[in-house]
C-alpha positions as CSV (number, residue, x, y, z in Angstrom):
1,M,0.0,0.0,0.0
2,E,3.0,2.3,0.6
3,K,3.7,2.2,-3.1
4,T,0.1,3.0,-4.2
5,Q,0.2,5.5,-7.1
6,K,-0.7,9.0,-6.2
7,T,-3.5,9.0,-8.8
8,N,-5.1,5.9,-7.1
9,R,-5.2,7.4,-3.6
10,I,-8.2,9.1,-2.0
11,H,-7.7,12.9,-2.2
12,I,-8.9,14.9,0.8
13,A,-8.7,18.8,0.6
14,L,-8.2,20.8,3.8
15,L,-9.9,24.2,3.4
16,G,-10.7,27.2,5.6
17,R,-10.1,30.9,6.2
18,V,-6.5,32.2,6.7
19,N,-5.0,31.3,10.1
20,S,-7.8,28.9,11.0
21,G,-5.2,26.2,11.6
22,K,-5.3,24.0,8.5
23,S,-1.6,23.4,8.5
24,S,-1.5,22.7,12.2
25,F,-4.3,20.2,11.7
26,L,-2.4,18.4,8.9
27,N,0.7,18.2,11.1
28,L,-1.4,16.8,13.9
29,I,-3.2,14.0,11.9
30,S,-0.1,13.1,9.9
31,G,2.2,13.0,13.0
32,Q,4.8,15.0,11.1
33,E,5.7,18.7,10.5
34,V,4.4,18.6,6.9
35,S,3.4,22.2,6.6
36,I,5.0,25.4,7.9
37,T,2.8,27.0,10.6
38,S,2.8,30.6,11.8
39,S,0.5,33.2,13.3
40,I,1.1,35.3,10.2
41,A,-2.0,35.0,7.9
42,G,-1.3,33.5,4.5
43,T,1.7,31.4,5.4
44,T,0.5,28.6,3.1
45,T,0.7,30.0,-0.4
46,D,0.3,26.8,-2.5
47,V,-1.3,23.4,-2.2
48,V,0.9,21.1,0.0
49,E,0.3,17.4,-0.5
50,K,1.0,14.6,1.9
51,A,0.6,10.9,1.3
52,Q,-0.5,8.8,4.2
53,E,-1.8,5.3,4.9
54,L,-4.9,5.8,7.0
55,Q,-6.4,2.4,8.1
56,P,-9.0,1.3,7.5
57,I,-9.6,4.0,4.9
58,G,-6.5,3.1,2.9
59,P,-4.0,5.2,0.9
60,I,-4.8,8.9,0.9
61,I,-3.5,12.3,-0.2
62,W,-4.0,15.2,2.1
63,M,-4.1,18.6,0.3
64,D,-3.4,21.6,2.5
65,T,-4.6,24.7,0.7
66,A,-4.0,28.5,1.1
67,G,-6.6,30.2,3.3
68,L,-9.6,32.2,2.0
69,G,-9.9,35.8,3.1
70,D,-6.3,36.6,2.3
71,E,-6.2,40.3,1.5
72,T,-2.7,40.4,0.1
73,I,-2.0,41.2,-3.6
74,L,-1.9,37.5,-4.5
75,G,-4.9,36.6,-2.2
76,K,-7.4,36.2,-5.0
77,Q,-5.2,33.9,-7.0
78,R,-4.4,31.8,-3.9
79,M,-8.1,31.5,-3.2
80,E,-8.9,30.4,-6.8
81,K,-6.1,27.8,-6.5
82,S,-7.4,26.5,-3.2
83,L,-10.9,26.1,-4.5
84,K,-9.5,24.4,-7.7
85,A,-8.2,21.6,-5.4
86,L,-11.9,20.5,-5.2
87,D,-11.7,19.4,-8.8
88,K,-9.7,16.4,-7.8
89,A,-10.8,16.0,-4.1
90,D,-12.9,13.0,-3.1
91,C,-13.7,14.7,0.2
92,A,-13.2,18.1,1.8
93,I,-12.5,19.1,5.4
94,L,-13.5,22.6,6.5
95,I,-11.3,23.9,9.3
96,C,-13.1,26.6,11.3
97,E,-12.0,28.8,14.1
98,G,-14.3,27.5,16.8
99,S,-17.9,27.3,15.5
100,H,-17.6,30.4,13.3
101,I,-19.4,29.9,10.0
102,E,-19.1,33.2,8.1
103,Q,-18.7,34.3,4.5
104,E,-15.4,32.4,3.8
105,E,-16.8,29.2,5.2
106,K,-20.0,29.6,3.3
107,V,-18.1,29.9,0.1
108,I,-16.3,26.6,0.8
109,I,-19.6,24.9,1.7
110,D,-21.3,26.1,-1.5
111,E,-18.3,25.0,-3.6
112,C,-18.4,21.5,-2.1
113,E,-22.1,21.3,-2.8
114,Q,-21.5,22.3,-6.5
115,H,-18.7,19.7,-6.8
116,K,-21.0,17.1,-5.1
117,I,-18.3,16.0,-2.6
118,P,-18.8,15.2,1.1
119,L,-17.7,17.8,3.6
120,I,-16.5,17.3,7.2
121,K,-16.3,20.2,9.6
122,I,-13.5,20.6,12.0
123,Y,-13.9,23.2,14.8
124,N,-10.3,24.1,15.6
125,K,-8.9,26.0,18.6
126,A,-11.3,24.2,21.0
127,D,-9.1,25.4,23.8
128,I,-10.1,29.0,23.1
129,F,-13.6,28.7,21.6
130,A,-16.6,27.1,23.2
131,P,-17.2,23.5,21.9
132,T,-20.0,22.7,19.6
133,Q,-22.1,19.5,19.1
134,E,-21.7,19.6,15.3
135,G,-18.5,18.5,13.7
136,I,-15.3,17.5,15.4
137,A,-13.8,19.9,18.1
138,V,-10.0,20.0,17.9
139,N,-7.0,21.7,19.4
140,S,-4.5,21.1,16.7
141,L,-1.6,22.2,18.9
142,D,-2.3,19.4,21.4
143,K,-0.2,16.6,20.1
144,S,-1.5,14.2,22.8
145,S,-5.0,14.4,21.2
146,R,-3.8,12.9,17.9
147,S,-5.2,9.4,18.4
148,K,-8.6,10.7,19.6
149,V,-8.9,13.1,16.7
150,L,-7.9,10.5,14.1
151,E,-10.5,8.0,15.4
152,A,-13.2,10.7,15.1
153,L,-12.0,11.7,11.7
154,K,-11.9,8.1,10.4
155,A,-15.4,7.5,11.6
156,E,-16.6,10.5,9.6
157,L,-14.7,9.5,6.5
158,L,-16.0,6.0,6.6
159,Q,-19.5,7.3,6.8
160,K,-19.3,10.0,4.2
161,L,-16.9,8.7,1.5
162,P,-18.6,6.9,-1.4
163,Q,-18.1,3.1,-1.0
164,D,-16.7,2.6,-4.5
165,L,-13.6,4.5,-3.4
166,F,-12.7,1.5,-1.1
167,K,-12.8,-1.0,-3.9
168,A,-9.5,-1.9,-5.7
169,P,-9.7,-0.5,-9.3
170,V,-10.2,-3.1,-12.0
171,F,-8.3,-2.3,-15.2
172,A,-8.7,-5.2,-17.6
173,G,-8.9,-8.4,-15.5
174,D,-12.7,-8.5,-15.7
175,L,-12.8,-8.7,-19.5
176,V,-11.6,-12.3,-19.7
177,K,-11.7,-15.5,-17.7
178,K,-8.8,-16.5,-15.5
179,Q,-6.0,-18.4,-17.3
180,S,-6.7,-16.4,-20.5
181,T,-3.9,-15.3,-22.9
182,I,-3.6,-11.6,-23.4
183,I,-1.2,-9.8,-25.8
184,L,-0.1,-6.3,-24.9
185,V,1.2,-4.3,-27.9
186,I,3.6,-1.6,-26.8
187,P,5.5,0.4,-29.4
188,I,9.0,1.5,-28.4
189,D,9.4,4.7,-30.4
190,E,10.6,8.3,-29.7
191,Q,7.7,8.9,-27.3
192,A,8.4,5.8,-25.2
193,P,10.1,6.7,-21.9
194,T,13.7,5.4,-21.8
195,G,14.1,2.2,-19.8
196,R,10.6,2.0,-18.4
197,L,6.9,1.5,-19.3
198,L,4.1,4.0,-18.9
199,P,2.1,3.7,-15.7
200,V,-1.0,2.5,-17.6
201,Q,1.0,-0.3,-19.2
202,V,2.4,-1.4,-15.9
203,Q,-1.1,-1.3,-14.4
204,A,-2.4,-3.5,-17.1
205,I,0.3,-6.1,-16.6
206,R,-0.2,-6.2,-12.9
207,D,-4.0,-6.4,-13.0
208,L,-3.9,-9.2,-15.5
209,L,-1.3,-11.2,-13.6
210,D,-3.4,-10.7,-10.4
211,N,-6.2,-12.4,-12.2
212,N,-4.0,-15.4,-13.1
213,N,-3.8,-14.6,-16.8
214,I,-0.9,-15.3,-19.2
215,V,0.5,-12.0,-20.4
216,I,2.6,-11.6,-23.5
217,T,4.2,-8.2,-24.2
218,V,5.4,-7.3,-27.7
219,K,6.3,-4.3,-29.8
220,D,3.9,-3.6,-32.7
221,T,6.7,-4.7,-35.2
222,E,6.7,-8.2,-33.7
223,Y,3.0,-8.5,-33.2
224,K,2.1,-10.4,-36.4
225,E,4.9,-12.9,-35.9
226,T,3.8,-13.4,-32.3
227,L,0.3,-14.4,-33.4
228,Q,1.7,-16.9,-35.9
229,R,3.8,-18.5,-33.2
230,L,0.9,-19.1,-30.8
231,K,-0.8,-22.5,-30.9
232,N,-4.1,-20.9,-30.0
233,K,-5.5,-17.4,-30.7
234,P,-5.2,-14.9,-27.8
235,D,-8.3,-14.1,-25.8
236,L,-7.7,-10.4,-25.7
237,V,-5.3,-7.9,-27.3
238,I,-4.6,-4.5,-25.8
239,S,-2.8,-2.1,-28.0
240,D,-1.3,1.4,-27.8
241,S,-3.7,3.8,-29.5
242,S,-0.9,5.2,-31.7
243,V,-0.7,1.9,-33.7
244,I,-4.3,0.7,-33.4
245,K,-5.1,0.9,-37.1
246,K,-2.2,-1.5,-37.9
247,I,-3.0,-3.8,-35.0
248,E,-6.7,-4.0,-35.9
249,Q,-5.9,-5.1,-39.4
250,E,-3.6,-7.8,-38.1
251,T,-5.9,-9.1,-35.4
252,P,-8.4,-11.9,-36.3
253,Q,-12.0,-10.7,-36.1
254,D,-13.0,-13.2,-33.5
255,V,-10.3,-11.9,-31.0
256,L,-11.3,-9.2,-28.6
257,L,-9.3,-6.0,-29.1
258,T,-9.1,-2.7,-27.2
259,T,-6.5,0.0,-26.2
260,F,-4.7,1.1,-23.0
261,S,-6.3,4.5,-23.3
262,I,-9.8,3.1,-23.6
263,L,-9.2,1.0,-20.5
264,S,-8.0,4.0,-18.7
265,A,-11.1,6.0,-19.8
266,R,-13.3,3.3,-18.4
267,M,-11.5,3.2,-15.0
268,K,-10.9,6.9,-14.5
269,G,-13.7,8.5,-16.5
270,D,-17.0,7.6,-18.2
271,L,-16.6,5.4,-21.2
272,Q,-20.1,5.9,-22.5
273,K,-19.9,9.7,-22.4
274,F,-16.5,9.6,-24.1
275,K,-18.0,7.4,-26.8
276,D,-20.9,9.7,-27.2
277,G,-18.5,12.7,-27.4
278,A,-16.6,11.0,-30.3
279,K,-19.7,11.2,-32.4
280,Y,-19.3,14.9,-32.6
281,I,-16.0,14.6,-34.5
282,K,-17.9,14.1,-37.8
283,K,-20.1,17.2,-37.0
284,L,-17.2,19.6,-36.7
285,Q,-17.2,22.6,-39.0
286,D,-14.6,25.1,-40.3
287,Q,-13.2,27.3,-37.4
288,D,-14.8,25.2,-34.7
289,K,-12.8,25.4,-31.5
290,V,-11.3,22.1,-30.3
291,L,-9.5,21.7,-27.0
292,I,-6.9,19.1,-26.5
293,A,-6.3,18.6,-22.7
294,E,-3.2,16.8,-21.4
295,T,-3.2,16.4,-17.6
296,C,0.6,15.7,-17.3
297,T,3.3,18.0,-18.5
298,H,6.0,16.7,-20.8
299,H,8.2,17.9,-23.7
300,A,6.2,17.2,-26.9
301,D,8.3,15.7,-29.7
302,K,7.7,15.8,-33.4
303,N,5.3,12.8,-33.2
304,D,3.5,13.7,-30.0
305,I,-0.1,12.2,-29.9
306,G,-1.8,15.3,-28.4
307,T,-0.1,18.1,-30.3
308,V,0.8,16.4,-33.6
309,K,-1.0,13.0,-34.4
310,I,-4.5,13.9,-33.3
311,P,-4.6,17.4,-34.9
312,R,-3.3,15.9,-38.1
313,L,-5.8,13.1,-38.2
314,L,-8.7,15.5,-37.2
315,T,-7.8,17.7,-40.2
316,Q,-7.5,14.8,-42.6
317,V,-10.7,13.0,-41.6
318,T,-13.0,16.0,-41.1
319,G,-11.5,18.0,-44.0
320,K,-12.2,21.1,-41.9
321,K,-9.9,24.0,-40.8
322,L,-10.2,23.7,-37.1
323,N,-9.2,26.1,-34.3
324,I,-7.2,23.8,-32.0
325,S,-6.0,24.8,-28.6
326,Y,-4.0,23.0,-26.0
327,V,-3.7,22.9,-22.2
328,S,-1.6,20.8,-19.9
329,G,-1.3,19.9,-16.2
330,C,-4.1,21.2,-14.0
331,D,-5.1,23.9,-16.4
332,F,-8.7,23.8,-17.8
333,P,-10.5,26.8,-19.3
334,K,-13.2,28.5,-17.5
335,D,-14.9,29.5,-20.8
336,I,-15.3,25.8,-21.8
337,E,-18.6,26.7,-23.5
338,N,-16.7,28.3,-26.3
339,Y,-15.4,24.9,-27.5
340,K,-17.3,22.4,-29.6
341,L,-15.2,19.4,-28.6
342,V,-12.8,18.6,-25.8
343,I,-10.3,15.7,-26.3
344,Q,-9.0,14.6,-22.9
345,C,-5.8,12.5,-22.6
346,G,-5.8,9.0,-21.1
347,G,-5.3,10.4,-17.6
348,C,-2.6,8.1,-16.4
349,M,-1.3,10.9,-14.2
350,S,-4.7,12.0,-13.0
351,S,-7.2,10.8,-10.4
352,R,-10.6,9.6,-11.4
353,K,-12.2,12.5,-9.6
354,E,-10.2,15.0,-11.7
355,I,-11.3,13.4,-15.0
356,L,-15.0,13.1,-13.8
357,T,-14.9,16.8,-12.8
358,R,-13.8,17.8,-16.3
359,I,-16.6,15.6,-17.9
360,Q,-19.1,17.3,-15.6
361,K,-17.9,20.8,-16.5
362,C,-18.3,20.0,-20.2
363,E,-21.7,18.4,-19.7
364,N,-22.9,21.4,-17.7
365,K,-22.0,23.6,-20.7
366,G,-23.3,21.3,-23.4
367,V,-19.8,20.6,-24.7
368,A,-18.9,17.2,-26.2
369,I,-15.9,15.5,-24.6
370,T,-14.0,12.3,-25.6
371,N,-10.5,11.0,-24.8
372,Y,-7.3,10.3,-26.8
373,G,-7.9,6.5,-27.3
374,I,-11.5,6.8,-28.3
375,C,-10.7,9.7,-30.6
376,L,-7.8,8.0,-32.3
377,S,-9.9,4.8,-32.8
378,E,-12.8,6.8,-34.3
379,L,-10.4,8.7,-36.6
380,N,-8.9,5.4,-37.7
381,G,-12.3,3.8,-38.3
382,V,-12.0,1.1,-35.6
383,L,-14.0,2.5,-32.7
384,E,-16.8,-0.1,-32.7
385,R,-14.3,-2.9,-32.9
386,V,-12.2,-1.7,-29.9
387,L,-15.3,-1.1,-27.8
388,E,-16.8,-4.6,-28.3
389,P,-15.4,-5.9,-25.0
390,F,-17.5,-3.4,-23.0
391,R,-20.9,-3.9,-24.6
392,L,-21.9,-0.2,-24.6
393,K,-25.0,1.3,-26.1
């Protein structure tokens, strides 16, 4: 559990007004001096993340944010960044000074309601302010209270967190029976990281092995020969999206076929909505705005999927002059309604909550959204084939 990927951990945001004791609370529950604390308002200027194993909850990420109500020059920007943490939070903890619920606290409560995430109230500085019956009363500076506070907090988390967060994520093992043979097709080209596989590829291998399957990993250039050497056909083939057209042509029609990115879309997003969004590709018109959203940051090379391959295929297939924009990392436009289509990356470096939030934002504005793998499969004319294992509408 100590090596659980960050993106597969439960994310919990700590929010509150400036100097309410968020950082002191994080230091108390983590048992470490994670965040700098000071009586000076606005000490925390950026989101501080701390991984912890919190049994019986499981692996989590605490996100300590800058306080609301900061009247410094950068106060507004800090507030926006703090509230943006809710985009990937599975739960929020509101740190209050005593039982004070004023404008800043109401902003946080409203934001949590809009994001549809559970909220737990912590009434801090209980040694100064009168205790309340609602929420958890805490004195974050009292280190001896750690066990008591943790037990109360864990009870709240177990009650309010969605139960599906406690289930181990299934990547591909449910698509075939145990003892099945699966071929993973992984190109080793300029985009492949030196000396290692992508997280999504490693996840597929481990998930399939955990389900007692036989896993064969090959490059796309050796795929056809691998099929010929096998005594029996494979039960499933999982390919990188960048070579899916070639692999689809070489795969027998009675063999299940899909891509790593589509499996990632199912686990971290909403596969049905991504499929529905791909239908809009053929409806694009000249000068329509298309957003390509990459949630990790990397140096794009000359054959980059997001900035080169997808734009080139979009232009070739639609025959339209499109207005294509790009964002990376945590950036996501506030004016999303100005776009006709959003193409989200596979999300191997993102949490499920973060991807679902982006889907919801697009849905609220009536904007179609799909993901890299589904988009590439649609542009290559193989989408229905690679979605067969999932029996969608």
